[in-house]
C-alpha positions as CSV (number, residue, x, y, z in Angstrom):
1,X,33.6,-83.4,75.1
2,X,35.1,-83.9,71.6
3,X,37.7,-86.5,72.7
4,X,35.5,-89.7,73.9
5,X,36.9,-92.7,75.8
6,X,34.5,-95.7,75.7
7,X,34.8,-98.7,78.1
8,X,34.5,-101.6,76.1
9,X,34.9,-104.5,78.4
10,X,36.3,-105.1,81.7
11,X,39.8,-103.9,81.2
12,X,39.6,-102.5,77.6
13,X,38.6,-99.0,76.3
14,X,38.6,-97.4,73.2
15,X,39.7,-93.8,72.4
16,X,38.4,-91.6,69.5
17,X,39.2,-88.1,68.4
18,X,38.7,-86.1,65.2
19,X,41.7,-84.3,63.9
20,X,40.2,-80.8,64.9
21,X,40.0,-82.0,68.5
22,X,44.1,-82.5,68.2
23,X,45.3,-79.7,65.8
24,X,49.0,-79.9,66.9
25,X,48.9,-83.9,67.3
26,X,49.5,-84.0,71.1
27,X,47.2,-87.1,71.4
28,X,48.1,-88.8,68.5
29,X,51.8,-88.5,69.6
30,X,50.9,-89.7,73.3
31,X,49.4,-93.0,71.7
32,X,51.9,-93.5,69.0
33,X,55.0,-93.4,71.2
34,X,53.5,-95.3,74.1
35,X,53.6,-92.2,76.3
36,X,49.9,-92.7,77.3
37,X,50.4,-96.4,77.8
38,X,53.3,-96.0,80.3
39,X,51.4,-93.1,82.2
40,X,48.5,-95.4,82.2
41,X,50.6,-98.3,83.5
42,X,52.1,-95.9,86.1
43,X,48.5,-95.1,87.5
44,X,47.7,-98.9,88.1
45,X,51.2,-99.3,89.5
46,X,50.8,-100.7,93.2
47,X,52.7,-98.4,95.0
48,X,55.8,-98.5,92.9
49,X,56.0,-102.3,93.2
50,X,59.1,-103.4,91.5
51,X,58.8,-105.6,88.5
52,X,61.5,-108.1,88.4
53,X,60.7,-108.9,84.7
54,X,61.0,-105.4,83.4
55,X,64.7,-104.3,82.2
56,X,66.2,-101.2,83.4
57,X,66.1,-99.7,80.0
58,X,62.3,-100.4,80.1
59,X,62.3,-98.6,83.5
60,X,64.0,-95.7,82.2
61,X,61.7,-95.3,79.0
62,X,58.7,-95.8,81.4
63,X,59.9,-93.3,83.8
64,X,60.6,-90.7,80.8
65,X,57.2,-90.9,79.0
66,X,55.4,-90.7,82.4
67,X,57.2,-87.7,83.4
68,X,57.0,-86.2,80.1
69,X,53.3,-86.6,80.0
70,X,52.8,-85.3,83.4
71,X,54.6,-82.1,82.6
72,X,52.7,-81.6,79.3
73,X,49.5,-82.2,81.5
74,X,50.7,-79.6,84.2
75,X,51.0,-76.7,81.3
76,X,47.9,-77.6,79.9
77,X,46.1,-77.4,83.6
78,X,48.0,-74.0,83.9
79,X,46.3,-72.8,80.8
80,X,42.8,-74.1,82.0
81,X,43.4,-71.9,85.0
82,X,43.9,-68.9,82.8
83,X,40.9,-69.9,80.8
84,X,38.7,-70.0,84.2
85,X,40.1,-66.7,85.6
86,X,40.0,-64.8,82.2
87,X,37.2,-66.2,79.9
88,X,34.8,-66.7,83.0
89,X,36.1,-64.5,85.5
90,X,36.4,-67.1,88.2
91,X,38.2,-65.5,91.4
92,X,41.0,-67.0,92.9
93,X,39.1,-68.7,95.5
94,X,36.6,-70.1,93.2
95,X,39.5,-71.6,91.2
96,X,41.2,-73.2,94.0
97,X,37.9,-74.6,95.3
98,X,37.2,-76.1,92.1
99,X,40.7,-77.7,91.0
100,X,42.2,-78.3,94.3
101,X,39.0,-78.6,96.3
102,X,40.6,-76.4,98.7
103,X,39.6,-72.2,98.2
104,X,42.4,-71.5,100.6
105,X,45.1,-72.8,97.8
106,X,44.3,-69.4,96.1
107,X,48.2,-68.7,96.1
108,X,49.0,-72.0,94.4
109,X,46.3,-71.1,91.5
110,X,47.7,-67.6,91.4
111,X,51.2,-69.3,90.6
112,X,49.2,-71.6,88.0
113,X,47.7,-68.9,86.4
114,X,51.2,-67.1,85.8
115,X,52.8,-70.1,84.3
116,X,49.8,-70.6,82.1
117,X,50.1,-67.1,80.8
118,X,53.7,-67.6,80.1
119,X,53.1,-70.8,78.1
120,X,50.5,-69.3,76.1
121,X,52.7,-66.4,75.1
122,X,51.2,-63.6,77.6
């Protein structure tokens, strides 16, 4: 994998990538805009626990950036379904088994596939 995440200490990590790994600057933008930080913070959030020290404006910004990254990742995941189907010839059931851990979710995979094809312009 060209992008590397290295755990450096108990609560620290270093992310490295080359310009060729991020030709459109998506990784750089998620880091520079704090989008990635907000999304990671949301992952560690204890079941949506309220933080009384956070202002409403900061909470709005956190929700916006987390949602924005989730939408981008959803589109990228759909493109990965297209790659699994078109490039590797996996069946709908195989793809569903891989990404959803449930081969019966093949109709979900088909919807993701159609979404991914629209996203890449087919």
